[in-house]
C-alpha positions as CSV (number, residue, x, y, z in Angstrom):
1,M,-86.4,-108.2,-90.4
2,N,-85.0,-109.9,-87.3
3,I,-81.4,-111.2,-86.7
4,W,-79.9,-113.2,-83.9
5,S,-76.7,-112.1,-82.3
6,F,-74.7,-112.3,-79.0
7,E,-73.7,-109.3,-77.0
8,Y,-70.6,-111.0,-75.6
9,L,-69.5,-113.4,-78.3
10,W,-66.0,-113.7,-76.7
11,A,-67.6,-115.7,-73.8
12,F,-67.5,-118.8,-76.0
13,V,-63.7,-118.8,-75.7
14,V,-64.0,-120.3,-72.3
15,L,-65.8,-123.3,-73.8
16,V,-62.4,-124.7,-75.1
17,P,-60.7,-125.3,-71.7
18,I,-63.9,-126.3,-70.0
19,L,-64.8,-129.0,-72.7
20,Y,-61.2,-130.1,-72.7
21,C,-61.3,-130.6,-68.9
22,L,-64.6,-132.5,-69.1
23,Y,-63.1,-134.9,-71.6
24,R,-59.6,-135.3,-70.0
25,C,-60.0,-134.5,-66.3
26,K,-62.3,-137.4,-65.5
27,R,-62.7,-138.4,-61.9
28,A,-61.2,-141.8,-61.1
29,P,-64.1,-144.3,-60.4
30,Q,-64.3,-145.8,-56.9
31,K,-63.7,-149.6,-56.9
32,R,-66.6,-151.7,-55.7
33,Y,-66.9,-155.4,-55.8
34,F,-70.2,-156.9,-56.9
35,P,-70.7,-160.5,-58.2
36,H,-73.7,-159.9,-60.5
37,L,-72.1,-157.8,-63.3
38,Q,-74.9,-158.7,-65.7
39,F,-77.1,-155.9,-64.0
40,F,-74.6,-153.3,-65.3
41,G,-74.7,-154.2,-69.0
42,H,-75.5,-150.6,-70.1
43,L,-73.3,-148.8,-67.7
44,R,-71.0,-147.4,-70.4
45,R,-74.0,-146.1,-72.3
46,W,-75.3,-144.2,-69.3
47,R,-71.8,-142.8,-68.6
48,N,-71.6,-141.5,-72.1
49,L,-75.1,-140.0,-71.7
50,D,-74.1,-138.3,-68.5
51,W,-71.0,-136.8,-70.1
52,L,-73.1,-135.6,-73.1
53,F,-75.6,-133.9,-70.7
54,K,-72.7,-132.2,-68.8
55,V,-71.3,-130.8,-72.1
56,L,-74.7,-129.6,-73.1
57,S,-75.3,-127.9,-69.8
58,V,-71.9,-126.1,-70.0
59,V,-72.7,-125.0,-73.6
60,L,-76.1,-123.6,-72.5
61,I,-74.6,-121.8,-69.5
62,V,-71.9,-120.2,-71.6
63,S,-74.5,-119.3,-74.3
64,A,-76.5,-117.5,-71.6
65,L,-73.3,-115.6,-70.5
66,A,-72.8,-114.6,-74.1
67,S,-76.3,-113.0,-73.9
68,P,-78.2,-114.0,-77.0
69,V,-80.3,-111.2,-78.4
70,M,-82.8,-110.6,-81.2
71,I,-82.3,-107.4,-83.1
72,D,-85.4,-106.0,-84.9
73,L,-84.0,-104.1,-87.8
74,S,-87.4,-102.5,-88.4
75,D,-87.3,-100.8,-85.0
76,P,-86.6,-97.1,-85.6
77,R,-84.1,-97.2,-82.8
78,N,-81.9,-99.7,-84.7
79,R,-81.7,-97.6,-87.9
80,N,-79.1,-95.1,-88.6
81,G,-81.0,-93.0,-91.1
82,I,-81.9,-89.4,-91.8
83,D,-85.3,-87.8,-91.7
84,I,-86.1,-86.5,-95.1
85,V,-89.1,-84.5,-96.5
86,L,-89.7,-84.3,-100.2
87,S,-91.4,-81.0,-101.0
88,L,-92.9,-81.3,-104.4
89,D,-94.4,-78.7,-106.7
90,G,-98.0,-79.5,-107.6
91,S,-98.8,-76.3,-109.4
92,G,-100.6,-76.1,-112.8
93,S,-97.3,-75.8,-114.7
94,M,-96.4,-79.3,-113.6
95,N,-99.0,-80.5,-116.1
96,A,-96.6,-79.6,-119.0
97,S,-95.3,-82.5,-121.1
98,G,-91.9,-82.8,-122.9
99,F,-89.9,-83.6,-119.8
100,A,-90.0,-87.3,-120.1
101,E,-87.6,-89.4,-122.1
102,G,-88.4,-90.7,-125.6
103,E,-91.9,-90.4,-127.0
104,S,-93.6,-90.5,-123.7
105,R,-96.4,-87.9,-123.2
106,A,-96.1,-88.1,-119.4
107,T,-96.4,-84.8,-117.6
108,R,-93.7,-83.3,-115.5
109,F,-95.6,-84.3,-112.4
110,E,-96.0,-87.9,-113.4
111,V,-92.2,-88.1,-114.1
112,V,-91.5,-86.6,-110.7
113,Q,-93.9,-89.0,-109.0
114,K,-92.0,-92.0,-110.5
115,I,-88.5,-90.7,-109.7
116,A,-89.5,-89.5,-106.2
117,S,-91.1,-92.9,-105.4
118,D,-87.9,-94.7,-106.6
119,F,-85.8,-92.4,-104.4
120,V,-88.0,-93.1,-101.4
121,M,-87.7,-96.9,-101.8
122,K,-83.9,-96.7,-101.9
123,R,-83.7,-94.9,-98.6
124,R,-84.1,-98.1,-96.6
125,E,-82.6,-96.7,-93.4
126,D,-84.4,-93.3,-93.4
127,N,-87.8,-91.9,-92.4
128,V,-89.4,-90.0,-95.2
129,G,-92.3,-87.6,-95.5
130,V,-93.9,-85.7,-98.5
131,V,-95.2,-82.2,-98.8
132,L,-97.2,-80.9,-101.8
133,F,-97.4,-77.2,-102.6
134,G,-99.2,-74.9,-105.0
135,D,-101.2,-71.9,-103.8
136,F,-100.7,-73.4,-100.4
137,A,-98.8,-76.4,-99.0
138,F,-99.9,-79.5,-97.1
139,I,-98.3,-82.5,-95.6
140,A,-99.2,-85.4,-97.9
141,T,-97.6,-88.1,-95.7
142,P,-96.0,-87.6,-92.2
143,V,-92.4,-88.5,-91.7
144,T,-92.4,-92.3,-91.4
145,Y,-90.4,-95.5,-92.1
146,E,-93.2,-97.1,-94.1
147,K,-91.7,-96.7,-97.6
148,E,-94.3,-98.7,-99.4
149,I,-97.1,-96.4,-98.0
150,I,-95.1,-93.3,-98.9
151,A,-94.5,-94.4,-102.5
152,E,-98.2,-95.4,-102.8
153,M,-99.3,-92.0,-101.5
154,I,-97.1,-90.2,-103.9
155,G,-98.9,-92.0,-106.7
156,Y,-102.2,-90.7,-105.4
157,L,-101.1,-87.0,-105.6
158,S,-101.8,-84.9,-108.7
159,F,-100.9,-81.4,-109.9
160,G,-103.5,-78.8,-109.0
161,M,-104.4,-80.4,-105.7
162,A,-103.0,-77.5,-103.8
163,G,-103.8,-74.8,-106.4
164,Q,-102.3,-73.6,-109.6
165,N,-99.7,-71.1,-108.3
166,T,-96.3,-71.7,-106.7
167,A,-95.8,-71.0,-103.0
168,I,-92.2,-72.0,-102.6
169,G,-92.0,-70.5,-99.1
170,E,-95.0,-72.5,-98.0
171,G,-93.4,-75.7,-99.4
172,V,-90.4,-75.3,-97.2
173,A,-92.3,-74.2,-94.1
174,Q,-94.6,-77.2,-94.3
175,G,-91.5,-79.4,-94.6
176,V,-90.2,-77.8,-91.4
177,R,-93.5,-78.5,-89.6
178,A,-93.4,-82.1,-90.8
179,L,-89.9,-82.5,-89.2
180,K,-90.9,-80.7,-86.0
181,G,-91.1,-83.9,-83.9
182,S,-88.0,-85.4,-85.5
183,K,-85.2,-86.6,-83.1
184,A,-82.8,-87.5,-86.0
185,K,-79.4,-85.9,-85.9
186,S,-79.7,-85.1,-89.6
187,K,-82.8,-83.6,-91.1
188,V,-83.2,-82.7,-94.8
189,I,-85.8,-81.0,-97.0
190,I,-85.5,-81.6,-100.8
191,L,-87.7,-79.0,-102.6
192,L,-88.5,-79.5,-106.3
193,T,-90.2,-76.9,-108.4
194,D,-90.6,-75.8,-112.1
195,G,-91.7,-72.3,-111.4
196,E,-91.2,-69.0,-109.6
197,H,-92.4,-68.1,-106.1
198,N,-95.7,-66.2,-106.6
199,S,-98.1,-67.3,-103.8
200,G,-98.3,-68.0,-100.1
201,A,-98.1,-66.0,-96.9
202,I,-94.5,-67.1,-96.1
203,S,-91.6,-65.8,-98.2
204,P,-88.8,-68.2,-99.3
205,K,-86.4,-66.1,-97.1
206,E,-88.6,-66.6,-94.0
207,A,-89.0,-70.3,-94.8
208,V,-85.2,-70.8,-95.1
209,E,-84.7,-69.1,-91.8
210,M,-87.2,-71.4,-90.2
211,A,-85.3,-74.4,-91.6
212,R,-82.0,-73.1,-90.4
213,K,-83.2,-72.5,-86.9
214,A,-84.6,-76.0,-86.8
215,G,-81.3,-77.5,-87.9
216,I,-82.7,-78.7,-91.2
217,K,-80.6,-78.8,-94.4
218,L,-82.3,-77.6,-97.6
219,Y,-81.7,-78.9,-101.1
220,T,-83.4,-77.3,-104.0
221,I,-84.1,-78.6,-107.5
222,G,-85.3,-76.6,-110.5
223,I,-86.8,-78.6,-113.4
224,G,-87.7,-77.6,-116.9
225,K,-86.0,-75.3,-119.5
226,K,-83.8,-72.4,-118.4
227,G,-85.9,-69.3,-117.5
228,E,-88.9,-71.4,-116.5
229,F,-87.9,-71.5,-112.8
230,D,-86.1,-69.0,-110.6
231,S,-82.6,-70.5,-110.5
232,K,-81.1,-67.6,-108.6
233,L,-83.7,-67.9,-105.8
234,L,-83.3,-71.7,-105.6
235,A,-79.5,-71.4,-105.5
236,Q,-79.6,-68.7,-102.7
237,M,-82.1,-70.8,-100.7
238,A,-79.8,-73.9,-100.9
239,K,-76.8,-71.8,-100.0
240,E,-78.4,-70.3,-96.9
241,G,-80.0,-73.6,-96.0
242,G,-76.7,-75.5,-95.9
243,G,-77.5,-77.7,-98.9
244,E,-77.0,-77.6,-102.6
245,Y,-78.9,-76.4,-105.7
246,F,-79.5,-78.6,-108.7
247,S,-81.3,-78.2,-112.0
248,A,-82.7,-80.8,-114.5
249,M,-83.9,-80.1,-118.0
250,N,-85.2,-83.7,-118.5
251,E,-86.1,-86.9,-116.9
252,K,-82.5,-88.4,-117.1
253,E,-81.0,-85.3,-115.5
254,L,-83.5,-85.4,-112.7
255,V,-82.7,-89.1,-112.0
256,D,-79.0,-88.1,-111.8
257,V,-79.9,-85.2,-109.4
258,Y,-81.6,-87.5,-107.0
259,A,-78.7,-90.0,-107.3
260,Q,-76.3,-87.3,-106.3
261,I,-78.4,-86.3,-103.3
262,D,-78.7,-89.9,-102.4
263,T,-74.9,-90.1,-102.3
264,L,-74.5,-86.8,-100.4
265,E,-77.0,-87.7,-97.7
266,R,-75.7,-91.0,-96.4
267,S,-75.9,-91.9,-92.7
268,R,-73.0,-93.0,-90.6
269,I,-73.2,-96.5,-89.1
270,K,-74.3,-96.6,-85.5
271,S,-71.9,-98.1,-83.0
272,A,-72.9,-101.3,-81.2
273,E,-73.9,-99.6,-77.9
274,H,-76.8,-97.9,-79.7
275,I,-78.4,-101.1,-80.8
276,F,-81.6,-102.0,-79.1
277,A,-82.3,-105.7,-78.8
278,E,-84.5,-108.1,-76.9
279,P,-82.5,-110.4,-74.6
280,Y,-83.0,-114.2,-74.6
281,Y,-80.3,-115.3,-72.2
282,Q,-83.0,-116.8,-69.9
283,W,-83.9,-119.6,-72.3
284,P,-80.4,-121.3,-72.5
285,L,-80.0,-120.7,-68.7
286,A,-83.4,-122.4,-68.0
287,G,-82.3,-125.3,-70.3
288,A,-79.0,-125.7,-68.4
289,L,-80.9,-125.6,-65.0
290,V,-83.3,-128.4,-66.1
291,L,-80.4,-130.6,-67.2
292,I,-78.5,-130.0,-64.0
293,L,-81.5,-130.8,-61.9
294,W,-82.2,-133.9,-63.9
295,M,-78.6,-135.2,-63.5
296,M,-78.7,-134.4,-59.8
297,S,-82.0,-136.4,-59.4
298,R,-80.5,-139.4,-61.3
299,R,-77.4,-139.3,-59.1
300,M,-79.6,-139.2,-55.9
301,V,-81.7,-142.1,-57.2
302,R,-78.5,-144.1,-57.9
303,G,-77.2,-143.3,-54.4
């Protein structure tokens, strides 16, 4: 999405006195005597046209001084977002049903896919990446602004792709790796699991320390019935990671959890000096120059 703007909008204030002067401060015409007045039947029309061109030239010059710019809102430099990694549990237990609302037989993983995709599409100002973990963890999508691609990729994932166990430490560590090249001031990992840490070469404690050193905030979410996931571990990880711990026993509660995180992790609006825009002052300036040269040539022809 592109928008037009002016860097120095106040420059148009000078148009008021200039246009007033062009209208009121007219030069007194020199008196000349010529017997054949019929040759000047359209003189008033040309005078009006000259005045119109003068006004247009002034407007174009002032427009150039105001510095028109086009701001590309899709440019990453013009966004004020956060870099977020969703670390999702893809272990065998995510195949369990009974988490969805109503009579739906959807698995936990299918519910998480839908809610996570909705969360991604709402984060219009952010870069988002996805990590899937089981016995091991891998980066499913790099951190990017292409929300449609991320949401589509989440739909392609399935439980068991990374193994049947739950390597929570690996899930956080891969999130840290995904954010390694991030230049965002605020970086976040949102880890979701329905089990206990029982796999992987990296412990949750080591992974949290990696996140802390990288300046990444860690949120943790446990889903399912009480006792199915290690709430104490998740709460400790969130505390040490500078984030918060949440739990959800069903689909509705998980929607509320992501809504809370969405509210907590909101970016501050960038100030104007951080906006990157493409300047277009040369076009009104060129237009004014063409009009001025044309009026000068007409005056030279008329003597």
